[in-house]
PyMOL Python script that loads the backbone (N, CA, C, O; Angstrom):
from pymol import cmd

cmd.read_pdbstr("""\
ATOM      1  N   UNK A   1      24.344   2.372 -18.298  1.00  0.00           N
ATOM      2  CA  UNK A   1      23.741   2.294 -16.971  1.00  0.00           C
ATOM      3  C   UNK A   1      22.222   2.372 -17.087  1.00  0.00           C
ATOM      4  O   UNK A   1      21.682   3.210 -17.809  1.00  0.00           O
ATOM      5  N   UNK A   2      21.557   1.500 -16.378  1.00  0.00           N
ATOM      6  CA  UNK A   2      20.106   1.483 -16.341  1.00  0.00           C
ATOM      7  C   UNK A   2      19.586   2.647 -15.505  1.00  0.00           C
ATOM      8  O   UNK A   2      20.313   3.204 -14.683  1.00  0.00           O
ATOM      9  N   UNK A   3      18.333   3.008 -15.717  1.00  0.00           N
ATOM     10  CA  UNK A   3      17.746   4.091 -14.916  1.00  0.00           C
ATOM     11  C   UNK A   3      17.565   3.685 -13.459  1.00  0.00           C
ATOM     12  O   UNK A   3      17.528   4.537 -12.571  1.00  0.00           O
ATOM     13  N   UNK A   4      17.451   2.378 -13.215  1.00  0.00           N
ATOM     14  CA  UNK A   4      17.176   1.960 -11.834  1.00  0.00           C
ATOM     15  C   UNK A   4      18.391   1.382 -11.127  1.00  0.00           C
ATOM     16  O   UNK A   4      18.353   1.178  -9.913  1.00  0.00           O
ATOM     17  N   UNK A   5      19.472   1.114 -11.858  1.00  0.00           N
ATOM     18  CA  UNK A   5      20.668   0.612 -11.207  1.00  0.00           C
ATOM     19  C   UNK A   5      21.511  -0.231 -12.141  1.00  0.00           C
ATOM     20  O   UNK A   5      21.219  -0.335 -13.332  1.00  0.00           O
ATOM     21  N   UNK A   6      22.559  -0.834 -11.597  1.00  0.00           N
ATOM     22  CA  UNK A   6      23.474  -1.656 -12.385  1.00  0.00           C
ATOM     23  C   UNK A   6      23.841  -2.916 -11.620  1.00  0.00           C
ATOM     24  O   UNK A   6      23.699  -2.987 -10.399  1.00  0.00           O
ATOM     25  N   UNK A   7      24.321  -3.923 -12.373  1.00  0.00           N
ATOM     26  CA  UNK A   7      24.892  -5.117 -11.775  1.00  0.00           C
ATOM     27  C   UNK A   7      26.398  -4.919 -11.730  1.00  0.00           C
ATOM     28  O   UNK A   7      27.009  -4.556 -12.735  1.00  0.00           O
ATOM     29  N   UNK A   8      27.000  -5.156 -10.566  1.00  0.00           N
ATOM     30  CA  UNK A   8      28.437  -4.997 -10.425  1.00  0.00           C
ATOM     31  C   UNK A   8      29.055  -6.319 -10.002  1.00  0.00           C
ATOM     32  O   UNK A   8      28.581  -6.980  -9.078  1.00  0.00           O
ATOM     33  N   UNK A   9      30.134  -6.694 -10.705  1.00  0.00           N
ATOM     34  CA  UNK A   9      30.847  -7.926 -10.388  1.00  0.00           C
ATOM     35  C   UNK A   9      31.484  -7.796  -9.006  1.00  0.00           C
ATOM     36  O   UNK A   9      32.111  -6.783  -8.696  1.00  0.00           O
ATOM     37  N   UNK A  10      31.319  -8.817  -8.189  1.00  0.00           N
ATOM     38  CA  UNK A  10      31.868  -8.832  -6.837  1.00  0.00           C
ATOM     39  C   UNK A  10      33.094  -9.751  -6.791  1.00  0.00           C
ATOM     40  O   UNK A  10      33.198 -10.685  -7.586  1.00  0.00           O
ATOM     41  N   UNK A  11      34.028  -9.486  -5.857  1.00  0.00           N
ATOM     42  CA  UNK A  11      35.236 -10.310  -5.764  1.00  0.00           C
ATOM     43  C   UNK A  11      34.941 -11.797  -5.540  1.00  0.00           C
ATOM     44  O   UNK A  11      35.731 -12.648  -5.947  1.00  0.00           O
ATOM     45  N   UNK A  12      33.820 -12.116  -4.903  1.00  0.00           N
ATOM     46  CA  UNK A  12      33.490 -13.516  -4.613  1.00  0.00           C
ATOM     47  C   UNK A  12      32.958 -14.241  -5.852  1.00  0.00           C
ATOM     48  O   UNK A  12      32.732 -15.450  -5.800  1.00  0.00           O
ATOM     49  N   UNK A  13      32.753 -13.523  -6.971  1.00  0.00           N
ATOM     50  CA  UNK A  13      32.343 -14.182  -8.192  1.00  0.00           C
ATOM     51  C   UNK A  13      30.906 -13.935  -8.617  1.00  0.00           C
ATOM     52  O   UNK A  13      30.546 -14.270  -9.746  1.00  0.00           O
ATOM     53  N   UNK A  14      30.093 -13.375  -7.780  1.00  0.00           N
ATOM     54  CA  UNK A  14      28.694 -13.126  -8.146  1.00  0.00           C
ATOM     55  C   UNK A  14      28.518 -11.659  -8.518  1.00  0.00           C
ATOM     56  O   UNK A  14      29.380 -10.827  -8.234  1.00  0.00           O
ATOM     57  N   UNK A  15      27.391 -11.354  -9.156  1.00  0.00           N
ATOM     58  CA  UNK A  15      27.063  -9.975  -9.488  1.00  0.00           C
ATOM     59  C   UNK A  15      26.017  -9.475  -8.497  1.00  0.00           C
ATOM     60  O   UNK A  15      25.073 -10.191  -8.164  1.00  0.00           O
ATOM     61  N   UNK A  16      26.190  -8.267  -8.041  1.00  0.00           N
ATOM     62  CA  UNK A  16      25.243  -7.651  -7.111  1.00  0.00           C
ATOM     63  C   UNK A  16      24.565  -6.485  -7.808  1.00  0.00           C
ATOM     64  O   UNK A  16      25.211  -5.718  -8.521  1.00  0.00           O
ATOM     65  N   UNK A  17      23.258  -6.354  -7.601  1.00  0.00           N
ATOM     66  CA  UNK A  17      22.521  -5.220  -8.147  1.00  0.00           C
ATOM     67  C   UNK A  17      22.699  -4.038  -7.214  1.00  0.00           C
ATOM     68  O   UNK A  17      22.410  -4.131  -6.020  1.00  0.00           O
ATOM     69  N   UNK A  18      23.171  -2.937  -7.753  1.00  0.00           N
ATOM     70  CA  UNK A  18      23.358  -1.710  -6.977  1.00  0.00           C
ATOM     71  C   UNK A  18      22.382  -0.680  -7.530  1.00  0.00           C
ATOM     72  O   UNK A  18      22.546  -0.208  -8.655  1.00  0.00           O
ATOM     73  N   UNK A  19      21.360  -0.327  -6.739  1.00  0.00           N
ATOM     74  CA  UNK A  19      20.354   0.614  -7.254  1.00  0.00           C
ATOM     75  C   UNK A  19      20.945   2.010  -7.447  1.00  0.00           C
ATOM     76  O   UNK A  19      21.888   2.405  -6.763  1.00  0.00           O
ATOM     77  N   UNK A  20      20.372   2.733  -8.384  1.00  0.00           N
ATOM     78  CA  UNK A  20      20.750   4.124  -8.613  1.00  0.00           C
ATOM     79  C   UNK A  20      20.246   4.961  -7.445  1.00  0.00           C
ATOM     80  O   UNK A  20      19.300   4.565  -6.765  1.00  0.00           O
ATOM     81  N   UNK A  21      20.862   6.105  -7.207  1.00  0.00           N
ATOM     82  CA  UNK A  21      20.365   6.976  -6.134  1.00  0.00           C
ATOM     83  C   UNK A  21      18.888   7.300  -6.349  1.00  0.00           C
ATOM     84  O   UNK A  21      18.446   7.486  -7.482  1.00  0.00           O
ATOM     85  N   UNK A  22      18.146   7.365  -5.277  1.00  0.00           N
ATOM     86  CA  UNK A  22      16.702   7.611  -5.364  1.00  0.00           C
ATOM     87  C   UNK A  22      16.386   8.988  -4.837  1.00  0.00           C
ATOM     88  O   UNK A  22      16.955   9.363  -3.812  1.00  0.00           O
ATOM     89  N   UNK A  23      15.538   9.756  -5.443  1.00  0.00           N
ATOM     90  CA  UNK A  23      14.997   9.512  -6.773  1.00  0.00           C
ATOM     91  C   UNK A  23      16.045   9.844  -7.817  1.00  0.00           C
ATOM     92  O   UNK A  23      16.890  10.715  -7.614  1.00  0.00           O
ATOM     93  N   UNK A  24      15.981   9.149  -8.923  1.00  0.00           N
ATOM     94  CA  UNK A  24      16.917   9.396 -10.010  1.00  0.00           C
ATOM     95  C   UNK A  24      16.754  10.790 -10.569  1.00  0.00           C
ATOM     96  O   UNK A  24      15.699  11.408 -10.426  1.00  0.00           O
ATOM     97  N   UNK A  25      17.785  11.277 -11.197  1.00  0.00           N
ATOM     98  CA  UNK A  25      17.745  12.613 -11.777  1.00  0.00           C
ATOM     99  C   UNK A  25      16.663  12.646 -12.860  1.00  0.00           C
ATOM    100  O   UNK A  25      16.659  11.806 -13.760  1.00  0.00           O
ATOM    101  N   UNK A  26      15.771  13.590 -12.773  1.00  0.00           N
ATOM    102  CA  UNK A  26      14.709  13.738 -13.753  1.00  0.00           C
ATOM    103  C   UNK A  26      13.546  12.782 -13.564  1.00  0.00           C
ATOM    104  O   UNK A  26      12.600  12.799 -14.351  1.00  0.00           O
ATOM    105  N   UNK A  27      13.600  11.947 -12.532  1.00  0.00           N
ATOM    106  CA  UNK A  27      12.529  10.976 -12.319  1.00  0.00           C
ATOM    107  C   UNK A  27      11.262  11.652 -11.804  1.00  0.00           C
ATOM    108  O   UNK A  27      10.154  11.256 -12.165  1.00  0.00           O
ATOM    109  N   UNK A  28      11.423  12.669 -10.965  1.00  0.00           N
ATOM    110  CA  UNK A  28      10.283  13.384 -10.407  1.00  0.00           C
ATOM    111  C   UNK A  28      10.331  14.831 -10.878  1.00  0.00           C
ATOM    112  O   UNK A  28      11.337  15.520 -10.709  1.00  0.00           O
ATOM    113  N   UNK A  29       9.241  15.275 -11.465  1.00  0.00           N
ATOM    114  CA  UNK A  29       9.130  16.665 -11.896  1.00  0.00           C
ATOM    115  C   UNK A  29       8.198  17.382 -10.923  1.00  0.00           C
ATOM    116  O   UNK A  29       7.002  17.097 -10.862  1.00  0.00           O
ATOM    117  N   UNK A  30       8.757  18.298 -10.179  1.00  0.00           N
ATOM    118  CA  UNK A  30       7.977  19.016  -9.166  1.00  0.00           C
ATOM    119  C   UNK A  30       7.238  20.181  -9.826  1.00  0.00           C
ATOM    120  O   UNK A  30       7.702  21.321  -9.800  1.00  0.00           O
ATOM    121  N   UNK A  31       6.093  19.878 -10.412  1.00  0.00           N
ATOM    122  CA  UNK A  31       5.289  20.934 -11.005  1.00  0.00           C
ATOM    123  C   UNK A  31       4.072  21.195 -10.118  1.00  0.00           C
ATOM    124  O   UNK A  31       3.883  20.531  -9.099  1.00  0.00           O
ATOM    125  N   UNK A  32       3.255  22.161 -10.511  1.00  0.00           N
ATOM    126  CA  UNK A  32       2.096  22.541  -9.695  1.00  0.00           C
ATOM    127  C   UNK A  32       1.095  21.402  -9.545  1.00  0.00           C
ATOM    128  O   UNK A  32       0.469  21.264  -8.495  1.00  0.00           O
ATOM    129  N   UNK A  33       0.936  20.576 -10.596  1.00  0.00           N
ATOM    130  CA  UNK A  33      -0.007  19.458 -10.514  1.00  0.00           C
ATOM    131  C   UNK A  33       0.426  18.443  -9.462  1.00  0.00           C
ATOM    132  O   UNK A  33      -0.401  17.969  -8.683  1.00  0.00           O
ATOM    133  N   UNK A  34       1.714  18.107  -9.433  1.00  0.00           N
ATOM    134  CA  UNK A  34       2.216  17.151  -8.443  1.00  0.00           C
ATOM    135  C   UNK A  34       2.091  17.711  -7.031  1.00  0.00           C
ATOM    136  O   UNK A  34       1.693  16.999  -6.109  1.00  0.00           O
ATOM    137  N   UNK A  35       2.423  18.955  -6.868  1.00  0.00           N
ATOM    138  CA  UNK A  35       2.321  19.577  -5.545  1.00  0.00           C
ATOM    139  C   UNK A  35       0.871  19.593  -5.073  1.00  0.00           C
ATOM    140  O   UNK A  35       0.610  19.382  -3.889  1.00  0.00           O
ATOM    141  N   UNK A  36      -0.080  19.841  -5.979  1.00  0.00           N
ATOM    142  CA  UNK A  36      -1.498  19.831  -5.625  1.00  0.00           C
ATOM    143  C   UNK A  36      -1.933  18.428  -5.209  1.00  0.00           C
ATOM    144  O   UNK A  36      -2.654  18.272  -4.224  1.00  0.00           O
ATOM    145  N   UNK A  37      -1.499  17.400  -5.956  1.00  0.00           N
ATOM    146  CA  UNK A  37      -1.856  16.027  -5.607  1.00  0.00           C
ATOM    147  C   UNK A  37      -1.269  15.626  -4.248  1.00  0.00           C
ATOM    148  O   UNK A  37      -1.937  14.965  -3.454  1.00  0.00           O
ATOM    149  N   UNK A  38      -0.039  16.022  -3.987  1.00  0.00           N
ATOM    150  CA  UNK A  38       0.571  15.720  -2.687  1.00  0.00           C
ATOM    151  C   UNK A  38      -0.166  16.426  -1.553  1.00  0.00           C
ATOM    152  O   UNK A  38      -0.322  15.875  -0.464  1.00  0.00           O
ATOM    153  N   UNK A  39      -0.612  17.641  -1.817  1.00  0.00           N
ATOM    154  CA  UNK A  39      -1.377  18.387  -0.818  1.00  0.00           C
ATOM    155  C   UNK A  39      -2.714  17.694  -0.532  1.00  0.00           C
ATOM    156  O   UNK A  39      -3.128  17.592   0.623  1.00  0.00           O
ATOM    157  N   UNK A  40      -3.384  17.223  -1.580  1.00  0.00           N
ATOM    158  CA  UNK A  40      -4.652  16.511  -1.399  1.00  0.00           C
ATOM    159  C   UNK A  40      -4.439  15.205  -0.630  1.00  0.00           C
ATOM    160  O   UNK A  40      -5.249  14.850   0.227  1.00  0.00           O
ATOM    161  N   UNK A  41      -3.358  14.493  -0.932  1.00  0.00           N
ATOM    162  CA  UNK A  41      -3.066  13.250  -0.224  1.00  0.00           C
ATOM    163  C   UNK A  41      -2.782  13.527   1.246  1.00  0.00           C
ATOM    164  O   UNK A  41      -3.229  12.782   2.117  1.00  0.00           O
ATOM    165  N   UNK A  42      -2.045  14.589   1.522  1.00  0.00           N
ATOM    166  CA  UNK A  42      -1.740  14.957   2.908  1.00  0.00           C
ATOM    167  C   UNK A  42      -3.018  15.303   3.671  1.00  0.00           C
ATOM    168  O   UNK A  42      -3.174  14.933   4.835  1.00  0.00           O
ATOM    169  N   UNK A  43      -3.919  16.006   3.017  1.00  0.00           N
ATOM    170  CA  UNK A  43      -5.200  16.356   3.637  1.00  0.00           C
ATOM    171  C   UNK A  43      -6.036  15.107   3.920  1.00  0.00           C
ATOM    172  O   UNK A  43      -6.672  15.010   4.969  1.00  0.00           O
ATOM    173  N   UNK A  44      -6.035  14.150   2.981  1.00  0.00           N
ATOM    174  CA  UNK A  44      -6.793  12.905   3.172  1.00  0.00           C
ATOM    175  C   UNK A  44      -6.228  12.095   4.337  1.00  0.00           C
ATOM    176  O   UNK A  44      -6.986  11.501   5.103  1.00  0.00           O
ATOM    177  N   UNK A  45      -4.914  12.067   4.474  1.00  0.00           N
ATOM    178  CA  UNK A  45      -4.300  11.362   5.610  1.00  0.00           C
ATOM    179  C   UNK A  45      -4.694  12.036   6.913  1.00  0.00           C
ATOM    180  O   UNK A  45      -4.938  11.361   7.913  1.00  0.00           O
ATOM    181  N   UNK A  46      -4.757  13.358   6.910  1.00  0.00           N
ATOM    182  CA  UNK A  46      -5.191  14.086   8.109  1.00  0.00           C
ATOM    183  C   UNK A  46      -6.629  13.759   8.479  1.00  0.00           C
ATOM    184  O   UNK A  46      -6.949  13.606   9.658  1.00  0.00           O
ATOM    185  N   UNK A  47      -7.506  13.651   7.468  1.00  0.00           N
ATOM    186  CA  UNK A  47      -8.896  13.283   7.735  1.00  0.00           C
ATOM    187  C   UNK A  47      -8.993  11.873   8.302  1.00  0.00           C
ATOM    188  O   UNK A  47      -9.764  11.622   9.228  1.00  0.00           O
ATOM    189  N   UNK A  48      -8.210  10.956   7.745  1.00  0.00           N
ATOM    190  CA  UNK A  48      -8.197   9.581   8.240  1.00  0.00           C
ATOM    191  C   UNK A  48      -7.719   9.533   9.688  1.00  0.00           C
ATOM    192  O   UNK A  48      -8.247   8.771  10.498  1.00  0.00           O
ATOM    193  N   UNK A  49      -6.730  10.341  10.006  1.00  0.00           N
ATOM    194  CA  UNK A  49      -6.239  10.399  11.379  1.00  0.00           C
ATOM    195  C   UNK A  49      -7.323  10.943  12.321  1.00  0.00           C
ATOM    196  O   UNK A  49      -7.444  10.487  13.458  1.00  0.00           O
ATOM    197  N   UNK A  50      -8.097  11.905  11.853  1.00  0.00           N
ATOM    198  CA  UNK A  50      -9.181  12.454  12.679  1.00  0.00           C
ATOM    199  C   UNK A  50     -10.277  11.414  12.900  1.00  0.00           C
ATOM    200  O   UNK A  50     -10.823  11.316  13.999  1.00  0.00           O
ATOM    201  N   UNK A  51     -10.603  10.637  11.866  1.00  0.00           N
ATOM    202  CA  UNK A  51     -11.618   9.591  12.002  1.00  0.00           C
ATOM    203  C   UNK A  51     -11.155   8.529  12.986  1.00  0.00           C
ATOM    204  O   UNK A  51     -11.957   7.972  13.736  1.00  0.00           O
ATOM    205  N   UNK A  52      -9.855   8.254  12.977  1.00  0.00           N
ATOM    206  CA  UNK A  52      -9.278   7.278  13.902  1.00  0.00           C
ATOM    207  C   UNK A  52      -9.600   7.652  15.354  1.00  0.00           C
ATOM    208  O   UNK A  52      -9.789   6.773  16.196  1.00  0.00           O
ATOM    209  N   UNK A  53      -9.661   8.934  15.639  1.00  0.00           N
ATOM    210  CA  UNK A  53      -9.961   9.382  16.996  1.00  0.00           C
ATOM    211  C   UNK A  53     -11.424   9.165  17.369  1.00  0.00           C
ATOM    212  O   UNK A  53     -11.760   9.115  18.552  1.00  0.00           O
ATOM    213  N   UNK A  54     -12.306   9.034  16.360  1.00  0.00           N
ATOM    214  CA  UNK A  54     -13.736   8.880  16.618  1.00  0.00           C
ATOM    215  C   UNK A  54     -14.183   7.430  16.756  1.00  0.00           C
ATOM    216  O   UNK A  54     -15.222   7.160  17.357  1.00  0.00           O
ATOM    217  N   UNK A  55     -13.409   6.493  16.207  1.00  0.00           N
ATOM    218  CA  UNK A  55     -13.781   5.082  16.243  1.00  0.00           C
ATOM    219  C   UNK A  55     -13.414   4.517  17.611  1.00  0.00           C
ATOM    220  O   UNK A  55     -12.259   4.615  18.023  1.00  0.00           O
ATOM    221  N   UNK A  56     -14.387   3.921  18.332  1.00  0.00           N
ATOM    222  CA  UNK A  56     -14.094   3.447  19.690  1.00  0.00           C
ATOM    223  C   UNK A  56     -13.108   2.280  19.727  1.00  0.00           C
ATOM    224  O   UNK A  56     -12.294   2.207  20.648  1.00  0.00           O
ATOM    225  N   UNK A  57     -13.155   1.369  18.757  1.00  0.00           N
ATOM    226  CA  UNK A  57     -12.255   0.212  18.758  1.00  0.00           C
ATOM    227  C   UNK A  57     -11.697   0.027  17.353  1.00  0.00           C
ATOM    228  O   UNK A  57     -12.319  -0.621  16.510  1.00  0.00           O
ATOM    229  N   UNK A  58     -10.531   0.594  17.107  1.00  0.00           N
ATOM    230  CA  UNK A  58      -9.934   0.566  15.775  1.00  0.00           C
ATOM    231  C   UNK A  58      -9.653  -0.866  15.334  1.00  0.00           C
ATOM    232  O   UNK A  58      -9.852  -1.194  14.164  1.00  0.00           O
ATOM    233  N   UNK A  59      -9.197  -1.720  16.235  1.00  0.00           N
ATOM    234  CA  UNK A  59      -8.886  -3.103  15.873  1.00  0.00           C
ATOM    235  C   UNK A  59     -10.122  -3.838  15.360  1.00  0.00           C
ATOM    236  O   UNK A  59     -10.033  -4.576  14.379  1.00  0.00           O
ATOM    237  N   UNK A  60     -11.270  -3.650  16.005  1.00  0.00           N
ATOM    238  CA  UNK A  60     -12.502  -4.290  15.558  1.00  0.00           C
ATOM    239  C   UNK A  60     -12.939  -3.727  14.206  1.00  0.00           C
ATOM    240  O   UNK A  60     -13.414  -4.466  13.343  1.00  0.00           O
ATOM    241  N   UNK A  61     -12.776  -2.430  14.029  1.00  0.00           N
ATOM    242  CA  UNK A  61     -13.115  -1.772  12.766  1.00  0.00           C
ATOM    243  C   UNK A  61     -12.301  -2.372  11.623  1.00  0.00           C
ATOM    244  O   UNK A  61     -12.851  -2.684  10.567  1.00  0.00           O
ATOM    245  N   UNK A  62     -10.995  -2.533  11.827  1.00  0.00           N
ATOM    246  CA  UNK A  62     -10.122  -3.121  10.807  1.00  0.00           C
ATOM    247  C   UNK A  62     -10.488  -4.583  10.588  1.00  0.00           C
ATOM    248  O   UNK A  62     -10.497  -5.050   9.449  1.00  0.00           O
ATOM    249  N   UNK A  63     -10.789  -5.314  11.664  1.00  0.00           N
ATOM    250  CA  UNK A  63     -11.167  -6.728  11.564  1.00  0.00           C
ATOM    251  C   UNK A  63     -12.402  -6.903  10.679  1.00  0.00           C
ATOM    252  O   UNK A  63     -12.481  -7.851   9.897  1.00  0.00           O
ATOM    253  N   UNK A  64     -13.361  -5.989  10.806  1.00  0.00           N
ATOM    254  CA  UNK A  64     -14.568  -6.085   9.985  1.00  0.00           C
ATOM    255  C   UNK A  64     -14.237  -5.937   8.506  1.00  0.00           C
ATOM    256  O   UNK A  64     -14.801  -6.649   7.674  1.00  0.00           O
ATOM    257  N   UNK A  65     -13.334  -5.027   8.167  1.00  0.00           N
ATOM    258  CA  UNK A  65     -12.965  -4.858   6.761  1.00  0.00           C
ATOM    259  C   UNK A  65     -12.169  -6.045   6.240  1.00  0.00           C
ATOM    260  O   UNK A  65     -12.333  -6.430   5.083  1.00  0.00           O
ATOM    261  N   UNK A  66     -11.319  -6.628   7.059  1.00  0.00           N
ATOM    262  CA  UNK A  66     -10.581  -7.823   6.639  1.00  0.00           C
ATOM    263  C   UNK A  66     -11.559  -8.962   6.390  1.00  0.00           C
ATOM    264  O   UNK A  66     -11.415  -9.700   5.415  1.00  0.00           O
ATOM    265  N   UNK A  67     -12.541  -9.110   7.250  1.00  0.00           N
ATOM    266  CA  UNK A  67     -13.549 -10.156   7.088  1.00  0.00           C
ATOM    267  C   UNK A  67     -14.378  -9.921   5.827  1.00  0.00           C
ATOM    268  O   UNK A  67     -14.692 -10.864   5.100  1.00  0.00           O
ATOM    269  N   UNK A  68     -14.728  -8.675   5.573  1.00  0.00           N
ATOM    270  CA  UNK A  68     -15.504  -8.341   4.376  1.00  0.00           C
ATOM    271  C   UNK A  68     -14.698  -8.692   3.123  1.00  0.00           C
ATOM    272  O   UNK A  68     -15.244  -9.255   2.174  1.00  0.00           O
ATOM    273  N   UNK A  69     -13.413  -8.364   3.116  1.00  0.00           N
ATOM    274  CA  UNK A  69     -12.559  -8.681   1.971  1.00  0.00           C
ATOM    275  C   UNK A  69     -12.442 -10.187   1.794  1.00  0.00           C
ATOM    276  O   UNK A  69     -12.431 -10.674   0.663  1.00  0.00           O
ATOM    277  N   UNK A  70     -12.354 -10.933   2.894  1.00  0.00           N
ATOM    278  CA  UNK A  70     -12.266 -12.395   2.815  1.00  0.00           C
ATOM    279  C   UNK A  70     -13.539 -12.977   2.202  1.00  0.00           C
ATOM    280  O   UNK A  70     -13.473 -13.908   1.399  1.00  0.00           O
ATOM    281  N   UNK A  71     -14.680 -12.438   2.574  1.00  0.00           N
ATOM    282  CA  UNK A  71     -15.946 -12.925   2.023  1.00  0.00           C
ATOM    283  C   UNK A  71     -16.021 -12.648   0.529  1.00  0.00           C
ATOM    284  O   UNK A  71     -16.426 -13.518  -0.242  1.00  0.00           O
ATOM    285  N   UNK A  72     -15.635 -11.445   0.109  1.00  0.00           N
ATOM    286  CA  UNK A  72     -15.685 -11.101  -1.312  1.00  0.00           C
ATOM    287  C   UNK A  72     -14.704 -11.929  -2.124  1.00  0.00           C
ATOM    288  O   UNK A  72     -15.040 -12.386  -3.216  1.00  0.00           O
ATOM    289  N   UNK A  73     -13.489 -12.131  -1.606  1.00  0.00           N
ATOM    290  CA  UNK A  73     -12.514 -12.898  -2.379  1.00  0.00           C
ATOM    291  C   UNK A  73     -12.910 -14.363  -2.457  1.00  0.00           C
ATOM    292  O   UNK A  73     -12.636 -15.017  -3.463  1.00  0.00           O
ATOM    293  N   UNK A  74     -13.554 -14.899  -1.410  1.00  0.00           N
ATOM    294  CA  UNK A  74     -13.995 -16.291  -1.477  1.00  0.00           C
ATOM    295  C   UNK A  74     -15.137 -16.443  -2.492  1.00  0.00           C
ATOM    296  O   UNK A  74     -15.266 -17.490  -3.126  1.00  0.00           O
ATOM    297  N   UNK A  75     -15.956 -15.414  -2.643  1.00  0.00           N
ATOM    298  CA  UNK A  75     -17.031 -15.467  -3.631  1.00  0.00           C
ATOM    299  C   UNK A  75     -16.459 -15.446  -5.043  1.00  0.00           C
ATOM    300  O   UNK A  75     -17.025 -16.064  -5.945  1.00  0.00           O
ATOM    301  N   UNK A  76     -15.355 -14.751  -5.248  1.00  0.00           N
ATOM    302  CA  UNK A  76     -14.698 -14.753  -6.560  1.00  0.00           C
ATOM    303  C   UNK A  76     -14.237 -16.166  -6.897  1.00  0.00           C
ATOM    304  O   UNK A  76     -14.293 -16.586  -8.053  1.00  0.00           O
ATOM    305  N   UNK A  77     -13.781 -16.897  -5.879  1.00  0.00           N
ATOM    306  CA  UNK A  77     -13.304 -18.263  -6.084  1.00  0.00           C
ATOM    307  C   UNK A  77     -14.440 -19.263  -6.212  1.00  0.00           C
ATOM    308  O   UNK A  77     -14.194 -20.439  -6.478  1.00  0.00           O
ATOM    309  N   UNK A  78     -15.676 -18.825  -6.029  1.00  0.00           N
ATOM    310  CA  UNK A  78     -16.814 -19.703  -6.193  1.00  0.00           C
ATOM    311  C   UNK A  78     -17.433 -20.180  -4.891  1.00  0.00           C
ATOM    312  O   UNK A  78     -18.456 -20.865  -4.920  1.00  0.00           O
ATOM    313  N   UNK A  79     -16.854 -19.845  -3.762  1.00  0.00           N
ATOM    314  CA  UNK A  79     -17.429 -20.216  -2.466  1.00  0.00           C
ATOM    315  C   UNK A  79     -18.609 -19.293  -2.176  1.00  0.00           C
ATOM    316  O   UNK A  79     -18.554 -18.101  -2.476  1.00  0.00           O
ATOM    317  N   UNK A  80     -19.658 -19.831  -1.603  1.00  0.00           N
ATOM    318  CA  UNK A  80     -20.857 -19.035  -1.366  1.00  0.00           C
ATOM    319  C   UNK A  80     -20.932 -18.501   0.065  1.00  0.00           C
ATOM    320  O   UNK A  80     -22.025 -18.315   0.599  1.00  0.00           O
ATOM    321  N   UNK A  81     -19.784 -18.256   0.683  1.00  0.00           N
ATOM    322  CA  UNK A  81     -19.773 -17.698   2.043  1.00  0.00           C
ATOM    323  C   UNK A  81     -20.113 -16.211   1.972  1.00  0.00           C
ATOM    324  O   UNK A  81     -19.705 -15.510   1.046  1.00  0.00           O
ATOM    325  N   UNK A  82     -20.860 -15.750   2.957  1.00  0.00           N
ATOM    326  CA  UNK A  82     -21.222 -14.339   3.035  1.00  0.00           C
ATOM    327  C   UNK A  82     -20.466 -13.697   4.181  1.00  0.00           C
ATOM    328  O   UNK A  82     -19.777 -14.375   4.943  1.00  0.00           O
ATOM    329  N   UNK A  83     -20.599 -12.390   4.297  1.00  0.00           N
ATOM    330  CA  UNK A  83     -19.981 -11.653   5.389  1.00  0.00           C
ATOM    331  C   UNK A  83     -20.471 -12.177   6.737  1.00  0.00           C
ATOM    332  O   UNK A  83     -19.682 -12.318   7.671  1.00  0.00           O
ATOM    333  N   UNK A  84     -21.773 -12.466   6.844  1.00  0.00           N
ATOM    334  CA  UNK A  84     -22.334 -12.966   8.101  1.00  0.00           C
ATOM    335  C   UNK A  84     -21.800 -14.342   8.446  1.00  0.00           C
ATOM    336  O   UNK A  84     -21.611 -14.652   9.623  1.00  0.00           O
ATOM    337  N   UNK A  85     -21.547 -15.189   7.425  1.00  0.00           N
ATOM    338  CA  UNK A  85     -20.958 -16.504   7.694  1.00  0.00           C
ATOM    339  C   UNK A  85     -19.608 -16.359   8.371  1.00  0.00           C
ATOM    340  O   UNK A  85     -19.302 -17.108   9.299  1.00  0.00           O
ATOM    341  N   UNK A  86     -18.800 -15.419   7.930  1.00  0.00           N
ATOM    342  CA  UNK A  86     -17.492 -15.201   8.529  1.00  0.00           C
ATOM    343  C   UNK A  86     -17.617 -14.661   9.939  1.00  0.00           C
ATOM    344  O   UNK A  86     -16.817 -15.000  10.811  1.00  0.00           O
ATOM    345  N   UNK A  87     -18.617 -13.824  10.166  1.00  0.00           N
ATOM    346  CA  UNK A  87     -18.799 -13.244  11.497  1.00  0.00           C
ATOM    347  C   UNK A  87     -19.152 -14.337  12.517  1.00  0.00           C
ATOM    348  O   UNK A  87     -18.719 -14.277  13.668  1.00  0.00           O
ATOM    349  N   UNK A  88     -19.941 -15.338  12.087  1.00  0.00           N
ATOM    350  CA  UNK A  88     -20.327 -16.404  13.009  1.00  0.00           C
ATOM    351  C   UNK A  88     -19.172 -17.351  13.295  1.00  0.00           C
ATOM    352  O   UNK A  88     -19.151 -18.006  14.337  1.00  0.00           O
ATOM    353  N   UNK A  89     -18.201 -17.429  12.370  1.00  0.00           N
ATOM    354  CA  UNK A  89     -17.050 -18.308  12.563  1.00  0.00           C
ATOM    355  C   UNK A  89     -16.046 -17.714  13.532  1.00  0.00           C
ATOM    356  O   UNK A  89     -15.290 -18.448  14.170  1.00  0.00           O
ATOM    357  N   UNK A  90     -16.030 -16.404  13.649  1.00  0.00           N
ATOM    358  CA  UNK A  90     -15.014 -15.735  14.475  1.00  0.00           C
ATOM    359  C   UNK A  90     -15.210 -15.970  15.933  1.00  0.00           C
ATOM    360  O   UNK A  90     -14.434 -15.471  16.748  1.00  0.00           O
TER     361      UNK A  90
END
""", "prot")
cmd.dss("prot")
cmd.show_as("cartoon", "prot")
cmd.util.cbc("prot")
cmd.orient("prot")
């Protein structure tokens, strides 16, 4: 048996992948380091939620980051579009 699951023959003739129960036995070790990292992640999510309350228009805020990512990825492809070029197109 694989750590992530098995293929089981089905009556109709095909094999179906059946995943192992999640999390697998021994897959996660709950030690102090993991608990500390989970605590830090939980705190960061709480901070992000608090910032969400301060931003007047969350949709516009997200749109700006999507546009910024589009400008950077187009520059990787060799296009010379800038962030401002995308803003004027919108």
